VEXDREN-2710 file (C-alpha; in Angstrom, 1 decimal):
% VEXDREN-2710
k/r/px/py/pz
1/UNK/-6.1/22.9/-13.4
2/UNK/-5.9/24.6/-10.0
3/UNK/-6.4/23.4/-6.4
4/UNK/-9.3/25.1/-4.6
5/UNK/-9.7/25.1/-0.8
6/UNK/-13.4/25.8/-1.2
7/UNK/-14.3/22.3/-2.3
8/UNK/-13.6/19.9/0.5
9/UNK/-13.6/16.2/1.2
10/UNK/-14.8/15.1/4.6
11/UNK/-14.6/11.4/5.5
12/UNK/-17.2/10.0/8.0
13/UNK/-14.3/8.8/10.2
14/UNK/-12.4/11.8/11.4
15/UNK/-9.3/12.1/9.3
16/UNK/-6.0/11.7/11.2
17/UNK/-2.4/11.0/10.2
18/UNK/-2.5/7.6/12.0
19/UNK/-5.7/6.5/10.2
20/UNK/-4.7/3.5/8.1
21/UNK/-6.7/1.8/5.4
22/UNK/-6.2/-1.8/4.2
23/UNK/-7.3/-4.2/1.5
24/UNK/-11.1/-4.1/1.1
25/UNK/-11.5/-1.2/3.5
26/UNK/-14.5/1.1/2.8
27/UNK/-14.1/4.9/3.0
28/UNK/-17.3/7.0/3.1
29/UNK/-17.8/10.7/3.4
30/UNK/-19.0/14.0/1.9
31/UNK/-17.9/16.3/-0.8
32/UNK/-19.0/19.9/0.0
33/UNK/-18.7/23.4/-1.3
34/UNK/-17.9/26.2/1.1
35/UNK/-20.9/28.5/1.3
36/UNK/-18.7/31.6/1.5
37/UNK/-17.2/30.9/-1.8
38/UNK/-18.4/32.2/-5.1
39/UNK/-18.0/29.0/-7.0
40/UNK/-20.6/27.7/-9.5
41/UNK/-19.6/24.1/-10.1
42/UNK/-20.6/21.6/-12.8
43/UNK/-19.6/18.0/-13.6
44/UNK/-18.4/17.2/-10.1
45/UNK/-16.7/13.8/-9.7
46/UNK/-14.5/12.1/-7.1
47/UNK/-11.9/9.4/-7.5
48/UNK/-9.9/7.0/-5.3
49/UNK/-6.4/6.6/-6.7
50/UNK/-3.2/4.8/-6.1
51/UNK/-0.1/6.1/-7.8
52/UNK/3.7/5.5/-8.0
53/UNK/6.0/8.4/-9.0
54/UNK/9.8/7.9/-9.3
55/UNK/12.6/10.3/-10.1
56/UNK/16.3/9.5/-10.7
57/UNK/19.0/12.1/-11.3
58/UNK/22.1/11.1/-13.2
59/UNK/25.3/13.2/-13.7
60/UNK/25.9/16.7/-12.4
61/UNK/26.2/20.3/-13.7
62/UNK/25.6/20.7/-17.4
63/UNK/25.5/16.9/-17.9
64/UNK/22.8/16.3/-15.3
65/UNK/19.8/14.4/-16.5
66/UNK/16.5/14.0/-14.6
67/UNK/14.3/11.0/-15.4
68/UNK/10.7/10.8/-14.1
69/UNK/8.0/8.2/-14.3
70/UNK/4.4/8.0/-13.1
71/UNK/2.3/4.9/-13.0
72/UNK/-1.2/4.3/-11.6
73/UNK/-2.0/1.3/-9.5
74/UNK/-5.8/1.8/-9.8
75/UNK/-8.3/4.6/-10.3
76/UNK/-12.0/4.3/-9.2
77/UNK/-14.2/7.3/-10.1
78/UNK/-17.7/8.3/-9.0
79/UNK/-19.7/11.1/-10.7
80/UNK/-21.5/13.3/-8.1
81/UNK/-23.1/15.8/-10.5
82/UNK/-23.3/15.7/-14.2
83/UNK/-24.9/18.8/-15.6
84/UNK/-25.1/22.6/-15.6
85/UNK/-23.9/25.0/-13.0
86/UNK/-25.1/25.0/-9.4
87/UNK/-26.9/27.7/-7.5
88/UNK/-25.0/29.7/-4.9
89/UNK/-25.7/27.6/-1.8
90/UNK/-24.0/25.1/0.4
91/UNK/-24.2/21.8/-1.5
92/UNK/-22.9/18.3/-0.4
93/UNK/-22.7/14.9/-2.0
94/UNK/-22.0/11.5/-0.4
95/UNK/-19.4/9.2/-1.8
96/UNK/-18.3/5.6/-0.9
97/UNK/-15.3/3.7/-2.1
98/UNK/-13.7/0.3/-1.4
99/UNK/-10.0/-0.3/-1.7
100/UNK/-9.2/-3.1/-4.2
101/UNK/-7.3/-6.2/-3.2
102/UNK/-4.8/-6.0/-6.0
103/UNK/-3.4/-3.6/-8.6
104/UNK/-6.0/-3.0/-11.3
105/UNK/-5.4/-2.6/-15.1
106/UNK/-5.0/1.1/-16.1
107/UNK/-3.8/2.8/-19.3
108/UNK/-0.3/3.8/-18.4
109/UNK/1.6/6.8/-19.8
110/UNK/4.9/4.9/-19.8
111/UNK/5.6/1.4/-21.0
112/UNK/6.3/-1.1/-18.2
113/UNK/8.8/-3.8/-19.1
114/UNK/10.1/-6.7/-17.0
115/UNK/13.0/-6.1/-14.6
116/UNK/14.8/-7.9/-11.8
117/UNK/12.9/-7.5/-8.6
118/UNK/10.0/-5.6/-10.2
119/UNK/6.5/-6.6/-11.3
120/UNK/5.3/-5.4/-14.7
121/UNK/1.8/-6.8/-14.9
122/UNK/-1.4/-5.8/-12.9
123/UNK/-2.9/-8.2/-10.4
124/UNK/-0.1/-8.1/-7.8
125/UNK/-0.8/-7.0/-4.2
126/UNK/-1.0/-3.3/-3.5
127/UNK/2.2/-1.9/-2.1
128/UNK/2.1/0.2/1.1
129/UNK/2.3/4.0/1.3
130/UNK/6.0/4.9/0.9
131/UNK/8.2/7.9/0.4
132/UNK/12.0/7.9/-0.4
133/UNK/14.4/9.7/1.8
134/UNK/14.8/12.5/-0.7
135/UNK/11.0/12.6/-1.3
136/UNK/11.4/12.4/-5.0
137/UNK/9.9/8.9/-5.3
138/UNK/6.8/7.8/-3.5
139/UNK/3.8/5.5/-3.4
140/UNK/0.7/7.5/-2.6
141/UNK/-3.1/6.9/-2.2
142/UNK/-5.6/9.7/-2.1
143/UNK/-9.1/10.9/-2.8
144/UNK/-9.3/13.5/-5.5
145/UNK/-12.4/15.7/-6.3
146/UNK/-12.6/17.3/-9.7
147/UNK/-15.1/19.9/-11.0
148/UNK/-15.5/22.8/-13.5
149/UNK/-15.9/26.3/-12.2
150/UNK/-18.3/28.3/-14.4
151/UNK/-18.0/31.6/-12.7
152/UNK/-15.2/32.7/-15.0
153/UNK/-15.5/33.5/-18.7
154/UNK/-13.8/30.2/-19.5
155/UNK/-14.5/27.1/-17.6
156/UNK/-11.7/26.5/-15.0
157/UNK/-10.9/23.0/-13.9
158/UNK/-10.4/22.8/-10.2
159/UNK/-9.5/20.0/-7.9
160/UNK/-8.7/19.1/-4.3
161/UNK/-7.0/16.1/-2.7
162/UNK/-7.0/14.2/0.6
163/UNK/-4.0/11.9/1.1
164/UNK/-4.6/8.5/2.7
165/UNK/-2.4/6.0/4.5
166/UNK/-2.5/2.5/3.2
167/UNK/-1.0/-0.7/4.6
168/UNK/-1.8/-4.1/3.1
169/UNK/-3.0/-6.9/5.3
170/UNK/-2.0/-10.5/5.3
171/UNK/-4.3/-13.5/4.9
172/UNK/-2.2/-16.0/6.8
173/UNK/-2.7/-15.7/10.6
174/UNK/0.7/-17.2/11.7
175/UNK/3.1/-17.6/8.7
176/UNK/5.7/-20.4/9.1
177/UNK/9.1/-18.9/10.0
178/UNK/10.8/-21.2/7.4
179/UNK/14.1/-21.2/9.3
180/UNK/17.5/-21.0/7.7
181/UNK/19.9/-23.6/9.2
182/UNK/23.6/-23.2/9.2
183/UNK/26.4/-25.3/10.8
184/UNK/29.7/-23.4/11.3
185/UNK/32.8/-25.5/12.1
186/UNK/35.5/-24.1/14.3
187/UNK/38.8/-25.3/15.6
188/UNK/40.9/-24.1/18.6
189/UNK/44.4/-25.3/19.5
190/UNK/46.2/-24.4/22.7
191/UNK/48.3/-26.0/25.4
192/UNK/45.8/-24.6/27.9
193/UNK/43.4/-27.3/26.8
194/UNK/45.6/-29.8/28.7
195/UNK/44.6/-29.7/32.4
196/UNK/48.2/-30.5/33.4
197/UNK/49.5/-27.5/31.6
198/UNK/49.2/-25.2/34.5
199/UNK/50.4/-27.7/37.1
200/UNK/53.8/-28.4/35.4
201/UNK/56.8/-26.5/36.7
202/UNK/58.8/-26.0/33.6
203/UNK/61.7/-23.6/33.1
204/UNK/61.6/-21.0/30.3
205/UNK/63.8/-23.2/28.1
206/UNK/61.6/-26.3/28.6
207/UNK/58.4/-24.3/27.9
208/UNK/59.8/-22.8/24.7
209/UNK/60.9/-26.3/23.6
210/UNK/57.4/-27.6/24.2
211/UNK/55.7/-24.8/22.4
212/UNK/58.0/-24.8/19.3
213/UNK/58.7/-28.5/19.0
214/UNK/56.7/-30.1/16.2
215/UNK/56.8/-33.5/17.9
216/UNK/54.4/-32.3/20.6
217/UNK/51.3/-30.9/18.8
218/UNK/49.0/-28.7/20.7
219/UNK/45.7/-30.1/22.0
220/UNK/42.9/-29.5/19.6
221/UNK/39.3/-28.6/20.2
222/UNK/36.8/-29.0/17.3
223/UNK/33.2/-28.1/17.5
224/UNK/30.3/-26.8/15.4
225/UNK/28.0/-23.8/16.1
226/UNK/24.5/-24.6/14.8
227/UNK/22.1/-21.7/14.1
228/UNK/18.5/-21.4/13.0
229/UNK/17.4/-18.0/11.7
230/UNK/13.8/-17.3/10.6
231/UNK/13.3/-16.1/7.0
232/UNK/9.8/-14.7/7.6
233/UNK/8.7/-12.2/10.2
234/UNK/5.8/-10.1/11.4
235/UNK/6.3/-6.5/12.7
236/UNK/6.0/-6.4/16.5
237/UNK/6.5/-10.2/16.9
238/UNK/9.4/-12.0/18.5
239/UNK/12.3/-13.1/16.4
240/UNK/13.1/-16.7/17.4
241/UNK/16.8/-17.4/16.9
242/UNK/18.3/-20.8/17.9
243/UNK/22.0/-21.3/18.6
244/UNK/23.4/-24.6/19.6
245/UNK/26.8/-26.2/20.2
246/UNK/27.9/-29.6/18.8
247/UNK/31.3/-31.1/19.6
248/UNK/33.3/-33.0/17.1
249/UNK/35.0/-35.9/18.9
250/UNK/36.6/-37.2/15.7
251/UNK/38.8/-34.1/15.3
252/UNK/39.3/-33.3/19.0
253/UNK/42.5/-34.3/20.7
254/UNK/42.1/-32.3/23.9
255/UNK/41.8/-34.6/26.9
256/UNK/39.2/-32.4/28.6
257/UNK/36.6/-30.0/27.1
258/UNK/36.2/-26.6/28.7
259/UNK/32.8/-24.8/28.6
260/UNK/32.3/-22.5/25.6
261/UNK/30.5/-19.2/26.3
262/UNK/28.3/-17.0/24.1
263/UNK/29.6/-13.5/24.8
264/UNK/27.9/-11.3/22.3
265/UNK/24.9/-11.5/19.8
266/UNK/24.4/-9.0/17.1
267/UNK/21.2/-9.1/14.9
268/UNK/21.1/-6.5/12.1
269/UNK/18.3/-5.9/9.7
270/UNK/19.0/-4.0/6.5
271/UNK/16.0/-2.4/4.7
272/UNK/16.6/-1.5/1.1
273/UNK/14.3/0.1/-1.5
274/UNK/15.0/0.0/-5.2
275/UNK/13.4/2.4/-7.6
276/UNK/13.6/2.6/-11.4
277/UNK/12.6/4.8/-14.3
278/UNK/12.2/3.5/-17.8
279/UNK/13.4/6.0/-20.4
280/UNK/13.1/5.4/-24.1
281/UNK/16.4/6.0/-26.0
282/UNK/16.8/5.3/-29.7
283/UNK/13.6/3.2/-29.8
284/UNK/14.8/1.1/-26.8
285/UNK/13.6/1.3/-23.2
286/UNK/16.4/1.7/-20.8
287/UNK/16.2/1.1/-17.0
288/UNK/17.7/3.7/-14.6
289/UNK/17.8/2.3/-11.1
290/UNK/18.6/3.8/-7.7
291/UNK/18.9/2.1/-4.3
292/UNK/18.0/3.4/-0.8
293/UNK/19.2/1.4/2.2
294/UNK/18.8/1.7/6.0
295/UNK/20.2/-0.5/8.7
296/UNK/18.1/-1.4/11.8
297/UNK/19.7/-3.1/14.8
298/UNK/17.3/-5.5/16.5
299/UNK/19.8/-6.7/19.1
300/UNK/23.2/-5.5/20.0
301/UNK/24.0/-6.8/23.4
302/UNK/27.4/-5.7/24.7
303/UNK/27.7/-8.7/27.1
304/UNK/25.6/-11.9/27.4
305/UNK/28.1/-14.5/28.8
306/UNK/25.9/-17.6/28.5
307/UNK/27.4/-21.1/28.6
308/UNK/26.5/-22.7/25.3
309/UNK/24.4/-25.9/25.2
310/UNK/23.1/-28.2/22.4
311/UNK/20.0/-26.0/21.9
312/UNK/19.6/-22.4/23.1
313/UNK/16.4/-20.6/22.2
314/UNK/17.5/-17.0/22.5
315/UNK/14.0/-15.5/23.0
316/UNK/13.7/-17.6/26.2
317/UNK/17.2/-16.7/27.5
318/UNK/17.0/-13.0/26.8
319/UNK/14.3/-10.5/27.9
320/UNK/11.2/-10.4/25.7
321/UNK/11.9/-7.0/24.2
322/UNK/15.4/-7.8/23.1
323/UNK/14.7/-10.0/20.1
324/UNK/11.7/-8.3/18.7
325/UNK/10.9/-7.1/15.1
326/UNK/10.3/-3.3/15.0
327/UNK/6.7/-2.3/15.1
328/UNK/6.9/0.2/12.2
329/UNK/8.4/-2.0/9.5
330/UNK/6.7/-1.9/6.1
331/UNK/6.1/-5.3/4.6
332/UNK/8.2/-6.6/1.8
333/UNK/6.7/-5.6/-1.5
334/UNK/7.3/-5.3/-5.3
335/UNK/5.5/-3.2/-7.9
336/UNK/6.0/-1.5/-11.2
337/UNK/8.9/0.8/-10.3
338/UNK/9.5/0.4/-6.5
339/UNK/10.5/-2.7/-4.6
340/UNK/11.2/-3.0/-0.8
341/UNK/13.3/-5.9/0.6
342/UNK/15.0/-6.9/3.9
343/UNK/18.2/-8.7/4.7
344/UNK/19.0/-10.2/8.2
345/UNK/22.5/-10.8/9.4
346/UNK/23.3/-12.6/12.7
347/UNK/26.8/-12.6/14.2
348/UNK/28.0/-14.0/17.5
349/UNK/31.1/-13.8/19.6
350/UNK/32.1/-16.9/21.6
351/UNK/34.8/-17.4/24.2
352/UNK/36.9/-20.5/24.7
353/UNK/39.1/-20.1/27.8
354/UNK/40.7/-16.6/27.3
355/UNK/40.2/-16.5/23.5
356/UNK/37.4/-14.7/21.7
357/UNK/36.1/-15.7/18.2
358/UNK/33.5/-13.9/16.1
359/UNK/31.3/-16.1/13.9
360/UNK/28.8/-15.2/11.2
361/UNK/25.8/-17.4/11.8
362/UNK/23.8/-16.3/8.8
363/UNK/22.9/-13.6/6.3
364/UNK/19.7/-14.3/4.5
365/UNK/16.8/-12.4/2.9
366/UNK/13.9/-11.8/5.3
367/UNK/10.3/-11.7/4.1
368/UNK/8.3/-9.3/6.3
369/UNK/4.6/-9.9/6.3
370/UNK/2.0/-7.1/6.8
371/UNK/1.4/-6.5/10.5
372/UNK/-2.4/-6.6/10.3
373/UNK/-4.2/-9.9/9.8
374/UNK/-7.5/-10.0/7.9
375/UNK/-9.7/-12.8/9.3
376/UNK/-12.4/-12.4/6.6
377/UNK/-13.3/-10.2/3.8
378/UNK/-13.6/-6.7/5.3
379/UNK/-16.1/-5.4/2.8
380/UNK/-18.2/-3.9/5.5
381/UNK/-15.3/-2.3/7.3
382/UNK/-14.4/1.4/7.1
383/UNK/-10.8/2.5/7.5
384/UNK/-9.8/2.2/11.1
385/UNK/-6.7/3.2/13.0
386/UNK/-4.0/0.6/12.9
387/UNK/-3.9/0.4/16.7
388/UNK/-7.6/-0.3/17.1
389/UNK/-8.9/-2.8/14.6
390/UNK/-12.4/-4.2/15.1
391/UNK/-12.6/-7.7/16.6
392/UNK/-15.2/-8.8/14.0
393/UNK/-13.0/-8.7/10.9
394/UNK/-9.5/-7.9/12.0
395/UNK/-7.1/-9.3/14.5
396/UNK/-4.0/-7.6/15.7
397/UNK/-1.0/-10.0/16.0
398/UNK/0.5/-10.0/19.5
399/UNK/4.2/-10.5/19.7
400/UNK/5.3/-14.1/20.0
401/UNK/2.0/-15.8/20.5
402/UNK/2.0/-19.3/22.1
403/UNK/4.0/-22.0/20.4
404/UNK/2.1/-24.8/18.7
405/UNK/4.3/-27.5/20.2
406/UNK/6.5/-27.9/23.2
407/UNK/10.1/-26.9/22.7
408/UNK/12.9/-29.2/23.8
409/UNK/14.1/-28.3/27.3
410/UNK/17.3/-26.3/27.4
411/UNK/20.4/-28.3/27.9
412/UNK/22.4/-27.5/31.0
413/UNK/25.8/-26.1/30.4
414/UNK/28.6/-28.6/30.3
415/UNK/30.6/-28.9/33.6
416/UNK/34.2/-27.7/33.6
417/UNK/36.4/-30.0/31.5
418/UNK/33.9/-32.6/30.4
419/UNK/35.9/-35.5/28.8
420/UNK/34.9/-36.8/25.4
421/UNK/36.4/-40.2/26.2
422/UNK/33.8/-42.4/28.0
423/UNK/36.7/-44.3/29.8
424/UNK/37.9/-41.1/31.4
425/UNK/36.5/-39.2/34.3
426/UNK/33.6/-36.8/33.4
427/UNK/35.0/-33.9/35.5
428/UNK/38.6/-33.0/35.5
429/UNK/40.7/-30.7/37.7
430/UNK/40.2/-26.9/37.3
431/UNK/42.3/-25.1/34.8
432/UNK/45.1/-22.9/36.2
433/UNK/46.1/-19.9/34.1
END
């Protein structure tokens, strides 16, 4: 079978690299034969296909082994002409296909067995178009026309393909973030927590005795850093992270409480893709797996310097474009031999007096939903560019749409040296370094 440029596929919508199809999208067009060619075609058919191909290399040199696997997600065919050869004239046929909602049953060349993180049965959502960094593994969707050329002595099978970009759509307009809560305890001991520390005129010997004498323990400050990290996200939307401060009076011995500052916030998203090839060895099927990872920094502010309160919504304290999920993220997916996942990690640097502490606020899996939202069944919709969906059947999610309920007002930062003892004065003297 050979590829012929004289038989062409022309969609009704001008084909562009940014043209993206989704679940239920309809693609229409023409299959035509170049009049300048000498082809005489018979048995002309066109198919809409989705396919996964994976390749894994193991070893090197003489011991290198290459494993390949190919699986079809679906295949929809339409016969355009079923009969004898054509006359030598320009001929066109119309076609129309609709993308399925899920993976369809198809007789596979390779046996598919269960595996961690992979789906082995049809009926799961279609994965997006994807290609590995080494381009050996990919998920592809395409139109393929097939015909017999009768001009030669023996019938030659010819074909031509038109690749398509596919992104699944979500059926939930505003998925709940399902936040991950964490409470991180922290303790800080220092004589500088005593307001009288800087006002005492002690000799070097007296200060050394005070520092190293066990009978005079250092004042202690105990607190908890609370955090809330979403476990679901939409590309292009805001990423609402909440950070709060909670003092622990039962473990605090410091007479006065200084303000605690949030100095740095680092939000890192790790995108990982896992591929597998199932090879049969001694009547057993063995999985060969490979991992591709990429780190994406959502926010890495060098300096924030915010006094911490009981509840701090970071998307309200920082500019809107700082905490935002990247627009071009593919959704989380899993299929026969390829799976894509995300992991979010949030770390913060806080400052107490002149000391800095780095805390890990959370490291959790992140479910990324498709960017495009399908309001209703788009059975009458043709493939449209991702940036211009029609208002009748699709709705583009705008980053951080209005909240459903009022958020609690932000707490004002604690004044310098707020006392935890209600019998003592709320504000103490300034600290002298």
